[in-house]
C-alpha positions as a Markdown table, in Angstrom:
| # | Residue | x | y | z |
|---|---|---|---|---|
| 1 | Met | -16.6 | 46.1 | -6.4 |
| 2 | Phe | -13.5 | 44.4 | -5.3 |
| 3 | Asp | -10.8 | 44.3 | -8.0 |
| 4 | Val | -9.3 | 40.7 | -7.8 |
| 5 | Ile | -7.6 | 40.9 | -11.3 |
| 6 | Gly | -6.0 | 44.4 | -10.5 |
| 7 | Lys | -4.4 | 42.9 | -7.5 |
| 8 | Arg | -3.1 | 39.7 | -9.0 |
| 9 | Arg | 0.5 | 40.4 | -8.4 |
| 10 | Trp | -0.1 | 40.4 | -4.7 |
| 11 | Phe | -1.9 | 36.9 | -5.1 |
| 12 | Phe | 1.0 | 35.6 | -7.2 |
| 13 | Ala | 3.5 | 36.7 | -4.5 |
| 14 | Phe | 1.6 | 34.9 | -1.7 |
| 15 | Ser | 1.5 | 31.8 | -3.9 |
| 16 | Leu | 5.2 | 32.0 | -4.3 |
| 17 | Leu | 5.6 | 32.8 | -0.5 |
| 18 | Ile | 3.8 | 29.4 | 0.4 |
| 19 | Thr | 5.3 | 27.2 | -2.5 |
| 20 | Ile | 9.0 | 28.2 | -2.3 |
| 21 | Pro | 9.7 | 26.9 | 1.2 |
| 22 | Gly | 7.8 | 23.7 | 0.4 |
| 23 | Leu | 9.9 | 23.2 | -2.8 |
| 24 | Ile | 13.1 | 23.6 | -0.8 |
| 25 | Phe | 12.1 | 20.9 | 1.6 |
| 26 | Ile | 10.8 | 18.7 | -1.2 |
| 27 | Leu | 14.3 | 18.9 | -2.7 |
| 28 | Leu | 16.0 | 18.3 | 0.6 |
| 29 | Thr | 14.6 | 14.7 | 0.3 |
| 30 | Pro | 17.0 | 13.4 | -2.3 |
| 31 | Ile | 19.9 | 15.6 | -1.3 |
| 32 | Ser | 19.7 | 14.6 | 2.5 |
| 33 | Gly | 19.1 | 10.8 | 1.6 |
| 34 | Gly | 15.7 | 10.9 | 3.4 |
| 35 | Lys | 17.0 | 12.4 | 6.6 |
| 36 | Ala | 15.0 | 15.6 | 5.8 |
| 37 | Gly | 12.0 | 16.5 | 3.7 |
| 38 | Leu | 9.4 | 13.9 | 2.7 |
| 39 | Lys | 9.1 | 10.9 | 5.1 |
| 40 | Phe | 7.6 | 7.8 | 3.3 |
| 41 | Ser | 5.9 | 5.0 | 5.3 |
| 42 | Ile | 6.5 | 1.3 | 4.8 |
| 43 | Asp | 4.0 | 1.5 | 1.9 |
| 44 | Tyr | 6.9 | 2.9 | 0.0 |
| 45 | Thr | 9.9 | 1.8 | 1.7 |
| 46 | Gly | 8.9 | -1.9 | 2.5 |
| 47 | Gly | 8.3 | -3.4 | 6.0 |
| 48 | Thr | 5.5 | -5.2 | 8.1 |
| 49 | Thr | 2.2 | -4.1 | 9.2 |
| 50 | Trp | 0.7 | -5.9 | 12.2 |
| 51 | Ser | -2.6 | -5.4 | 13.9 |
| 52 | Ile | -3.1 | -7.1 | 17.3 |
| 53 | Lys | -5.3 | -6.5 | 20.3 |
| 54 | Phe | -4.3 | -7.2 | 23.9 |
| 55 | Ala | -6.5 | -9.0 | 26.5 |
| 56 | Asp | -5.6 | -6.1 | 28.8 |
| 57 | Pro | -7.7 | -3.1 | 27.8 |
| 58 | Ala | -5.4 | -0.8 | 29.9 |
| 59 | Val | -2.4 | -1.3 | 27.4 |
| 60 | Thr | -1.6 | 1.9 | 25.6 |
| 61 | Ala | 0.2 | 2.8 | 22.3 |
| 62 | Ala | 3.0 | 4.3 | 24.3 |
| 63 | Asp | 3.5 | 1.0 | 26.3 |
| 64 | Val | 3.7 | -1.1 | 23.0 |
| 65 | Arg | 6.0 | 1.4 | 21.4 |
| 66 | Ala | 8.3 | 1.5 | 24.6 |
| 67 | Glu | 8.5 | -2.4 | 24.4 |
| 68 | Leu | 9.3 | -2.4 | 20.7 |
| 69 | Ala | 12.0 | 0.1 | 21.3 |
| 70 | Lys | 13.6 | -2.4 | 23.7 |
| 71 | Leu | 13.4 | -5.0 | 20.9 |
| 72 | Asp | 15.4 | -3.0 | 18.3 |
| 73 | Gln | 12.2 | -1.4 | 16.8 |
| 74 | Ala | 12.6 | 2.0 | 18.0 |
| 75 | Asp | 11.3 | 3.6 | 14.6 |
| 76 | Ala | 8.0 | 1.4 | 14.9 |
| 77 | Arg | 4.9 | 3.3 | 14.5 |
| 78 | Val | 1.9 | 2.3 | 16.8 |
| 79 | Thr | -1.6 | 3.8 | 16.5 |
| 80 | Arg | -4.6 | 2.5 | 18.3 |
| 81 | Thr | -8.0 | 2.1 | 16.6 |
| 82 | Gly | -11.4 | 2.5 | 17.8 |
| 83 | Lys | -12.0 | -1.1 | 18.4 |
| 84 | Gly | -9.0 | -1.5 | 20.6 |
| 85 | Phe | -6.6 | -2.9 | 18.0 |
| 86 | Phe | -2.9 | -1.6 | 17.7 |
| 87 | Asp | -1.8 | -1.0 | 14.2 |
| 88 | Ile | 1.9 | -1.6 | 14.3 |
| 89 | Arg | 4.3 | -0.7 | 11.5 |
| 90 | Leu | 7.8 | -2.1 | 11.6 |
| 91 | Ser | 10.0 | -0.8 | 9.0 |
| 92 | Lys | 13.2 | -3.1 | 9.9 |
| 93 | Leu | 11.2 | -6.3 | 9.7 |
| 94 | Asp | 10.4 | -8.5 | 6.6 |
| 95 | Leu | 8.3 | -11.5 | 7.0 |
| 96 | Arg | 9.9 | -13.1 | 4.0 |
| 97 | Gln | 13.4 | -13.6 | 5.8 |
| 98 | Pro | 12.1 | -15.7 | 8.7 |
| 99 | Glu | 9.8 | -17.7 | 6.7 |
| 100 | Pro | 10.9 | -21.2 | 7.8 |
| 101 | Thr | 9.2 | -22.9 | 4.9 |
| 102 | Ala | 12.2 | -25.3 | 5.2 |
| 103 | Thr | 9.9 | -27.3 | 7.6 |
| 104 | Pro | 7.8 | -28.4 | 4.6 |
| 105 | Val | 10.9 | -28.9 | 2.5 |
| 106 | Pro | 11.8 | -32.0 | 4.4 |
| 107 | Thr | 8.3 | -33.3 | 4.1 |
| 108 | Val | 8.4 | -32.8 | 0.4 |
| 109 | Pro | 11.3 | -35.2 | -0.2 |
| 110 | Ala | 9.8 | -37.5 | 2.5 |
| 111 | Thr | 6.7 | -37.8 | 0.3 |
| 112 | Pro | 8.7 | -39.1 | -2.7 |
| 113 | Thr | 10.6 | -41.7 | -0.5 |
| 114 | Pro | 7.4 | -43.7 | 0.3 |
| 115 | Ala | 6.7 | -43.5 | -3.6 |
| 116 | Pro | 9.9 | -45.6 | -4.3 |
| 117 | Thr | 9.0 | -47.9 | -1.3 |
| 118 | Val | 5.8 | -48.6 | -3.0 |
| 119 | Thr | 7.5 | -49.8 | -6.1 |
| 120 | Pro | 9.7 | -52.2 | -4.2 |
| 121 | Gly | 6.5 | -53.5 | -2.8 |
| 122 | Pro | 6.0 | -55.5 | -6.0 |
| 123 | Thr | 9.6 | -56.4 | -5.9 |
| 124 | Ala | 8.6 | -57.9 | -2.4 |
| 125 | Thr | 7.6 | -60.7 | -4.7 |
| 126 | Pro | 10.9 | -62.0 | -4.0 |
| 127 | Ala | 9.3 | -62.7 | -0.6 |
| 128 | Pro | 8.4 | -66.1 | -2.0 |
| 129 | Pro | 12.1 | -66.8 | -1.5 |
| 130 | Ala | 11.1 | -66.1 | 2.1 |
| 131 | Thr | 8.4 | -68.6 | 1.5 |
| 132 | Pro | 11.1 | -71.3 | 1.6 |
| 133 | Gly | 9.9 | -70.7 | 5.2 |
| 134 | Pro | 7.6 | -73.6 | 4.3 |
| 135 | Ser | 10.8 | -75.7 | 4.3 |
| 136 | Ala | 11.1 | -74.4 | 7.9 |
| 137 | Ser | 7.4 | -75.3 | 8.2 |
| 138 | Pro | 8.1 | -79.1 | 7.4 |
| 139 | Ala | 10.7 | -78.8 | 10.1 |
| 140 | Ala | 8.0 | -77.6 | 12.2 |
| 141 | Ser | 5.5 | -80.0 | 10.6 |
| 142 | Pro | 6.9 | -83.1 | 12.4 |
| 143 | Ser | 4.8 | -82.1 | 15.4 |
| 144 | Pro | 1.6 | -81.4 | 13.4 |
| 145 | Ser | 2.2 | -83.7 | 10.4 |
| 146 | Pro | -1.4 | -83.6 | 9.1 |
| 147 | Ala | -1.4 | -79.8 | 9.4 |
| 148 | Pro | 0.4 | -79.2 | 6.4 |
| 149 | Thr | -2.8 | -77.6 | 5.2 |
| 150 | Ala | -2.8 | -75.9 | 8.5 |
| 151 | Thr | 0.8 | -74.9 | 8.0 |
| 152 | Ala | -0.8 | -71.6 | 7.1 |
| 153 | Ala | -1.1 | -71.2 | 10.7 |
| 154 | Pro | 2.4 | -72.3 | 11.4 |
| 155 | Ser | 3.4 | -70.2 | 8.4 |
| 156 | Ala | 1.9 | -67.3 | 10.5 |
| 157 | Ser | 4.4 | -68.2 | 13.1 |
| 158 | Pro | 7.1 | -67.9 | 10.5 |
| 159 | Val | 5.7 | -64.6 | 9.7 |
| 160 | Pro | 6.8 | -63.1 | 12.9 |
| 161 | Ser | 10.1 | -64.9 | 12.1 |
| 162 | Ala | 9.8 | -63.5 | 8.6 |
| 163 | Ser | 9.0 | -60.1 | 10.0 |
| 164 | Ala | 12.2 | -60.3 | 11.7 |
| 165 | Thr | 14.1 | -61.7 | 8.8 |
| 166 | Pro | 12.8 | -59.0 | 6.4 |
| 167 | Ala | 14.0 | -56.6 | 8.9 |
| 168 | Pro | 17.4 | -56.6 | 7.4 |
| 169 | Ser | 15.9 | -56.0 | 4.2 |
| 170 | Gly | 14.0 | -53.3 | 6.3 |
| 171 | Ser | 12.4 | -51.0 | 3.8 |
| 172 | Ala | 10.6 | -53.5 | 1.9 |
| 173 | Ala | 8.9 | -55.5 | 4.6 |
| 174 | Pro | 8.3 | -52.8 | 7.1 |
| 175 | Ser | 7.1 | -50.6 | 4.2 |
| 176 | Gly | 4.2 | -52.9 | 3.9 |
| 177 | Ser | 3.5 | -53.1 | 7.6 |
| 178 | Ala | 4.7 | -49.6 | 8.5 |
| 179 | Ala | 3.2 | -48.1 | 5.4 |
| 180 | Pro | 0.2 | -47.1 | 7.3 |
| 181 | Ser | 2.2 | -45.4 | 9.9 |
| 182 | Gly | 4.6 | -43.9 | 7.3 |
| 183 | Ser | 1.7 | -42.7 | 5.2 |
| 184 | Ala | 0.2 | -41.2 | 8.3 |
| 185 | Ala | 3.5 | -39.3 | 8.9 |
| 186 | Pro | 3.7 | -37.6 | 5.6 |
| 187 | Ser | 0.0 | -36.9 | 5.4 |
| 188 | Gly | -0.1 | -35.4 | 8.8 |
| 189 | Ser | 3.1 | -33.3 | 8.3 |
| 190 | Pro | 1.7 | -30.5 | 6.2 |
| 191 | Ala | -1.4 | -30.2 | 8.2 |
| 192 | Pro | -0.5 | -29.4 | 11.8 |
| 193 | Thr | 2.2 | -26.9 | 11.3 |
| 194 | Pro | 0.8 | -23.3 | 10.6 |
| 195 | Ile | 2.7 | -20.8 | 8.6 |
| 196 | Pro | 4.5 | -18.3 | 11.0 |
| 197 | Gly | 3.2 | -15.3 | 9.0 |
| 198 | Ser | -0.5 | -16.3 | 8.9 |
| 199 | Asn | -2.9 | -13.5 | 9.2 |
| 200 | Thr | -5.1 | -14.6 | 12.2 |
| 201 | Gln | -2.8 | -16.7 | 14.2 |
| 202 | Val | -0.1 | -15.1 | 16.4 |
| 203 | Pro | 3.3 | -16.1 | 15.2 |
| 204 | Thr | 5.6 | -18.0 | 17.4 |
| 205 | Asp | 8.6 | -18.5 | 15.0 |
| 206 | Gly | 11.2 | -16.2 | 13.5 |
| 207 | Glu | 11.7 | -12.6 | 14.4 |
| 208 | Ile | 8.2 | -11.8 | 14.4 |
| 209 | Gly | 7.5 | -14.5 | 16.7 |
| 210 | Arg | 10.3 | -13.3 | 19.2 |
| 211 | Ile | 8.6 | -9.9 | 19.2 |
| 212 | Ala | 5.2 | -11.4 | 19.8 |
| 213 | Thr | 6.5 | -13.5 | 22.7 |
| 214 | Ala | 8.4 | -10.6 | 24.2 |
| 215 | Leu | 5.2 | -8.3 | 24.0 |
| 216 | Gln | 3.0 | -11.0 | 25.6 |
| 217 | Glu | 5.5 | -11.4 | 28.5 |
| 218 | Ala | 5.6 | -7.7 | 29.2 |
| 219 | Leu | 1.9 | -6.5 | 28.3 |
| 220 | Gly | -0.1 | -9.8 | 28.8 |
| 221 | Pro | -1.5 | -12.1 | 26.3 |
| 222 | Ile | -2.6 | -11.1 | 22.7 |
| 223 | Ser | -6.3 | -11.9 | 22.5 |
| 224 | Glu | -6.8 | -11.3 | 18.7 |
| 225 | Gln | -4.7 | -10.7 | 15.7 |
| 226 | Ala | -6.4 | -9.0 | 12.8 |
| 227 | Ser | -3.9 | -9.0 | 10.1 |
| 228 | Leu | -0.1 | -9.5 | 9.5 |
| 229 | Ser | 1.5 | -8.7 | 6.2 |
| 230 | Ser | 4.8 | -7.7 | 4.7 |
| 231 | Ile | 5.6 | -5.3 | 1.9 |
| 232 | Gly | 9.0 | -5.9 | 0.0 |
| 233 | Ala | 11.1 | -3.4 | -1.7 |
| 234 | Val | 9.8 | -4.6 | -5.2 |
| 235 | Val | 6.1 | -3.9 | -4.2 |
| 236 | Ser | 7.0 | -0.5 | -2.6 |
| 237 | Ser | 8.7 | 0.6 | -5.7 |
| 238 | Asp | 5.8 | -0.5 | -7.9 |
| 239 | Leu | 3.5 | 1.6 | -5.6 |
| 240 | Ile | 5.8 | 4.6 | -6.1 |
| 241 | Asn | 5.6 | 4.3 | -9.8 |
| 242 | Gln | 1.9 | 3.8 | -9.8 |
| 243 | Ala | 1.3 | 6.8 | -7.7 |
| 244 | Ile | 3.4 | 9.1 | -10.1 |
| 245 | Leu | 1.6 | 7.7 | -13.0 |
| 246 | Leu | -1.9 | 8.2 | -11.6 |
| 247 | Ile | -1.1 | 11.8 | -10.9 |
| 248 | Leu | 0.3 | 12.4 | -14.3 |
| 249 | Val | -2.3 | 10.6 | -16.1 |
| 250 | Gly | -5.0 | 12.5 | -14.0 |
| 251 | Ser | -3.4 | 15.8 | -14.7 |
| 252 | Leu | -3.0 | 15.3 | -18.3 |
| 253 | Gly | -6.6 | 14.0 | -18.7 |
| 254 | Ile | -7.8 | 17.2 | -16.9 |
| 255 | Leu | -5.9 | 19.4 | -19.3 |
| 256 | Gly | -7.3 | 17.6 | -22.4 |
| 257 | Trp | -10.8 | 17.7 | -21.2 |
| 258 | Ile | -10.8 | 21.2 | -20.2 |
| 259 | Thr | -9.1 | 22.4 | -23.5 |
| 260 | Leu | -11.7 | 20.4 | -25.4 |
| 261 | Arg | -14.6 | 21.7 | -23.3 |
| 262 | Phe | -13.7 | 25.4 | -23.7 |
| 263 | Arg | -12.1 | 25.1 | -27.0 |
| 264 | Asp | -9.1 | 27.1 | -25.9 |
| 265 | Val | -5.8 | 25.7 | -24.7 |
| 266 | Lys | -5.4 | 28.6 | -22.4 |
| 267 | Phe | -8.1 | 27.4 | -20.1 |
| 268 | Gly | -6.6 | 23.9 | -19.9 |
| 269 | Val | -3.1 | 25.1 | -19.2 |
| 270 | Thr | -4.1 | 27.6 | -16.5 |
| 271 | Ala | -6.1 | 25.1 | -14.9 |
| 272 | Leu | -3.2 | 22.7 | -14.9 |
| 273 | Val | -1.0 | 25.4 | -13.3 |
| 274 | Ala | -3.3 | 25.8 | -10.5 |
| 275 | Leu | -3.3 | 21.9 | -10.0 |
| 276 | Val | 0.5 | 21.9 | -9.8 |
| 277 | His | 0.2 | 24.8 | -7.3 |
| 278 | Asp | -1.9 | 22.6 | -4.9 |
| 279 | Val | 0.3 | 19.5 | -5.4 |
| 280 | Ile | 3.3 | 21.6 | -4.5 |
| 281 | Val | 1.6 | 23.1 | -1.5 |
| 282 | Val | 0.4 | 19.9 | 0.0 |
| 283 | Leu | 3.8 | 18.1 | -0.8 |
| 284 | Gly | 5.7 | 21.0 | 0.7 |
| 285 | Phe | 3.6 | 21.1 | 3.8 |
| 286 | Phe | 4.2 | 17.5 | 4.4 |
| 287 | Ala | 7.9 | 17.8 | 3.7 |
| 288 | Ile | 8.1 | 20.6 | 6.4 |
| 289 | Leu | 6.1 | 18.4 | 8.9 |
| 290 | Gly | 8.1 | 15.3 | 8.1 |
| 291 | Thr | 11.4 | 17.2 | 8.7 |
| 292 | Leu | 10.2 | 18.9 | 12.0 |
| 293 | Phe | 7.8 | 16.2 | 13.3 |
| 294 | Gly | 8.3 | 13.1 | 11.4 |
| 295 | Val | 4.9 | 13.0 | 9.7 |
| 296 | Glu | 5.0 | 10.3 | 7.0 |
| 297 | Ile | 3.3 | 9.9 | 3.7 |
| 298 | Asp | 1.3 | 6.6 | 3.4 |
| 299 | Gly | -0.7 | 4.8 | 0.7 |
| 300 | Leu | -3.8 | 6.9 | 1.2 |
| 301 | Phe | -1.8 | 10.1 | 0.4 |
| 302 | Val | -2.2 | 9.4 | -3.3 |
| 303 | Thr | -5.9 | 9.1 | -2.9 |
| 304 | Ala | -5.9 | 12.4 | -1.1 |
| 305 | Met | -4.0 | 14.1 | -3.8 |
| 306 | Leu | -6.2 | 12.8 | -6.5 |
| 307 | Thr | -9.3 | 14.1 | -4.5 |
| 308 | Val | -7.7 | 17.4 | -4.2 |
| 309 | Ile | -6.9 | 17.7 | -7.9 |
| 310 | Gly | -10.6 | 16.8 | -8.6 |
| 311 | Phe | -11.9 | 19.4 | -6.2 |
| 312 | Ser | -9.7 | 22.1 | -7.4 |
| 313 | Val | -10.6 | 21.5 | -11.0 |
| 314 | His | -14.3 | 21.7 | -10.1 |
| 315 | Asp | -14.0 | 25.3 | -8.6 |
| 316 | Thr | -11.7 | 26.3 | -11.6 |
| 317 | Ile | -14.4 | 25.0 | -14.1 |
| 318 | Val | -17.2 | 26.9 | -12.3 |
| 319 | Val | -15.2 | 30.2 | -12.7 |
| 320 | Phe | -14.2 | 29.4 | -16.3 |
| 321 | Asp | -17.7 | 28.5 | -17.4 |
| 322 | Arg | -19.1 | 31.8 | -16.0 |
| 323 | Val | -16.1 | 33.5 | -17.8 |
| 324 | Arg | -17.3 | 32.0 | -21.0 |
| 325 | Glu | -20.9 | 33.1 | -20.6 |
| 326 | Asn | -20.1 | 36.6 | -19.7 |
| 327 | Arg | -17.7 | 36.8 | -22.5 |
| 328 | Val | -20.7 | 36.5 | -24.8 |
| 329 | Arg | -23.0 | 38.7 | -22.9 |
| 330 | His | -20.6 | 41.5 | -22.3 |
| 331 | Ala | -18.8 | 41.4 | -25.6 |
| 332 | Gly | -16.7 | 44.4 | -26.2 |
| 333 | Glu | -15.6 | 44.9 | -22.6 |
| 334 | Pro | -12.1 | 44.4 | -21.5 |
| 335 | Phe | -11.4 | 40.7 | -20.8 |
| 336 | Ala | -9.9 | 41.6 | -17.3 |
| 337 | Glu | -13.2 | 43.2 | -16.3 |
| 338 | Ile | -15.2 | 40.2 | -17.6 |
| 339 | Val | -13.1 | 37.8 | -15.6 |
| 340 | Asn | -13.3 | 40.0 | -12.3 |
| 341 | His | -17.1 | 40.1 | -12.8 |
| 342 | Ser | -17.2 | 36.3 | -13.1 |
| 343 | Leu | -15.2 | 35.7 | -10.1 |
| 344 | Leu | -17.4 | 38.0 | -7.9 |
| 345 | Gln | -20.5 | 36.2 | -9.2 |
| 346 | Thr | -18.9 | 32.7 | -8.3 |
| 347 | Phe | -17.0 | 33.7 | -5.2 |
| 348 | Gly | -19.8 | 33.0 | -2.7 |
| 349 | Arg | -20.6 | 29.7 | -4.2 |
| 350 | Ser | -17.1 | 28.5 | -4.2 |
| 351 | Val | -16.2 | 29.6 | -0.7 |
| 352 | Thr | -19.4 | 28.2 | 0.8 |
| 353 | Thr | -18.9 | 24.8 | -0.9 |
| 354 | Ser | -15.3 | 24.7 | 0.3 |
| 355 | Phe | -16.3 | 25.9 | 3.9 |
| 356 | Thr | -18.7 | 23.1 | 4.4 |
| 357 | Val | -15.9 | 20.6 | 3.3 |
| 358 | Val | -13.4 | 22.2 | 5.5 |
| 359 | Leu | -15.8 | 22.0 | 8.5 |
| 360 | Thr | -16.2 | 18.2 | 8.0 |
| 361 | Leu | -12.5 | 17.5 | 7.6 |
| 362 | Thr | -11.7 | 19.5 | 10.7 |
| 363 | Ala | -14.1 | 17.5 | 12.7 |
| 364 | Leu | -12.5 | 14.2 | 11.2 |
| 365 | Leu | -9.1 | 15.5 | 12.0 |
| 366 | Leu | -9.8 | 16.2 | 15.6 |
| 367 | Phe | -12.0 | 13.3 | 16.5 |
| 368 | Gly | -11.4 | 10.7 | 13.8 |
| 369 | Gly | -8.5 | 9.1 | 15.4 |
| 370 | Ser | -4.9 | 8.7 | 14.5 |
| 371 | Ala | -5.2 | 6.2 | 11.8 |
| 372 | Thr | -6.7 | 8.6 | 9.2 |
| 373 | Glu | -4.9 | 11.9 | 10.4 |
| 374 | Glu | -2.4 | 12.2 | 7.5 |
| 375 | Phe | -5.1 | 11.4 | 4.9 |
| 376 | Val | -7.5 | 14.0 | 6.4 |
| 377 | Leu | -4.8 | 16.6 | 6.8 |
| 378 | Ala | -3.7 | 16.2 | 3.3 |
| 379 | Leu | -7.3 | 16.7 | 2.1 |
| 380 | Leu | -7.8 | 19.8 | 4.4 |
| 381 | Ile | -4.7 | 21.5 | 3.1 |
| 382 | Gly | -5.4 | 20.6 | -0.5 |
| 383 | Ile | -8.9 | 21.8 | -0.6 |
| 384 | Ile | -7.9 | 25.1 | 1.2 |
| 385 | Ser | -5.2 | 25.6 | -1.5 |
| 386 | Gly | -7.5 | 24.4 | -4.2 |
| 387 | Thr | -10.1 | 27.0 | -3.5 |
| 388 | Tyr | -7.5 | 29.7 | -3.3 |
| 389 | Ser | -5.8 | 28.7 | -6.6 |
| 390 | Ser | -9.0 | 28.6 | -8.5 |
| 391 | Ile | -10.0 | 32.0 | -7.5 |
| 392 | Phe | -6.6 | 33.8 | -7.1 |
| 393 | Asn | -4.3 | 32.0 | -9.5 |
| 394 | Ala | -6.0 | 30.3 | -12.5 |
| 395 | Ser | -8.1 | 33.1 | -13.4 |
| 396 | Pro | -5.5 | 36.0 | -13.2 |
| 397 | Leu | -3.3 | 33.8 | -15.1 |
| 398 | Leu | -5.9 | 33.5 | -17.9 |
| 399 | Val | -6.2 | 37.3 | -17.9 |
| 400 | Val | -2.3 | 37.7 | -18.1 |
| 401 | Trp | -2.2 | 35.2 | -21.0 |
| 402 | Gln | -5.1 | 36.7 | -22.9 |
| 403 | Glu | -3.7 | 40.3 | -22.5 |
| 404 | Ser | -0.4 | 39.2 | -23.8 |
| 405 | Glu | -2.0 | 37.7 | -26.9 |
| 406 | Asp | -4.1 | 40.8 | -27.4 |
| 407 | Arg | -0.9 | 42.9 | -27.3 |
| 408 | Gln | 0.8 | 40.7 | -29.7 |
| 409 | Lys | -2.1 | 40.8 | -32.1 |
| 410 | Gly | -2.4 | 44.7 | -31.7 |
| 411 | Arg | 1.3 | 45.0 | -32.6 |
| 412 | Ala | 0.8 | 42.7 | -35.6 |
| 413 | Ala | -2.3 | 44.5 | -36.8 |
| 414 | Gly | -1.0 | 48.0 | -36.0 |
| 415 | Pro | -1.5 | 51.0 | -38.3 |
| 416 | Arg | 0.8 | 50.9 | -41.2 |
| 417 | Ala | 2.7 | 53.9 | -42.4 |
| 418 | Pro | 0.8 | 55.8 | -45.1 |
| 419 | Arg | 2.2 | 55.6 | -48.6 |
| 420 | Arg | 3.5 | 58.8 | -50.4 |
| 421 | Ala | 1.4 | 60.1 | -52.9 |
| 422 | Ser | 2.7 | 59.3 | -56.3 |
| 423 | Ala | 3.3 | 62.5 | -58.3 |
């Protein structure tokens, strides 16, 4: 029978060997100002995501990346999806800066200006002073004297003259005549101008419009745009805080539940230590990859970490539950032997379950495309580490803690020195 607990120091040493380098690279992130260690995507640093499809199917991600480098976007990330779209991430571009919403701004004051002109409309009642034009109509009435009633017709002739005379008063008279045209102008102004950062229409204004125009000149027209969105610094900082909060709340919830389930704080704490081990392994691995190959952490990384935590706890609970059962069945045996026997009983089950998941994730990593590479890689590393920590870290730590308590209790309940017999 293989003695896992007896060789626990070797397994602890191996865990230190794979966690210490990762911790060093993680600490390099704040020390180097982000030049080394973990690399964060625009989900955490802010920037723009743009998903487009070119009419020419021969365009490659390398072509798009090369053109973006010519446009001062050398750090842009370009990945091609299965449907022919290019997911472009621009860290130096923010759609909120070139938003020329100033175009609606003139129209907004323009709409109030017709409103005042409507109020002068009633004041156009001073137009009756223009009706002294009938005095001009009598001047014109000598020719058709009986036509005073028909002077309305001549008055129509003064109307053109009146239209000329109100022209000095300008805003009042034309406001009535030009009101339709003026009303059409403000009503049509908001409709025809699309927002430059709309999701489905290729932008033409601002910095993003300049980039879109240059890409189309070099690589052909953009046939379709799936999305265009920007993430500011405030939103990205909120995402970081939420990510940290989710991991902390999940870990503390697991600690409380396992402690309540097994009615022993040792089980909960050792399971939490195994979780911390898995988180450090995954973060450290990505810190090393980020330093050497520029691999970034995106928004899906938190989802991967929570999945890894849940999977690791599942294996740990399976082992701990068997330890609790064998502790009752084999009462009186040393605790180390009970735990070692429980590990061997659940070893095949844990490894088989993890191996099937690893096979699936490996297939996704190799053939799933570049859009989910970081997510699948984090899951793959975390599940392998979780299986290892559940078997070779959590259970041996439980034995170390229990033996330490037993020694303390043994010293406290040790045999007392016999009293001297009284004479």
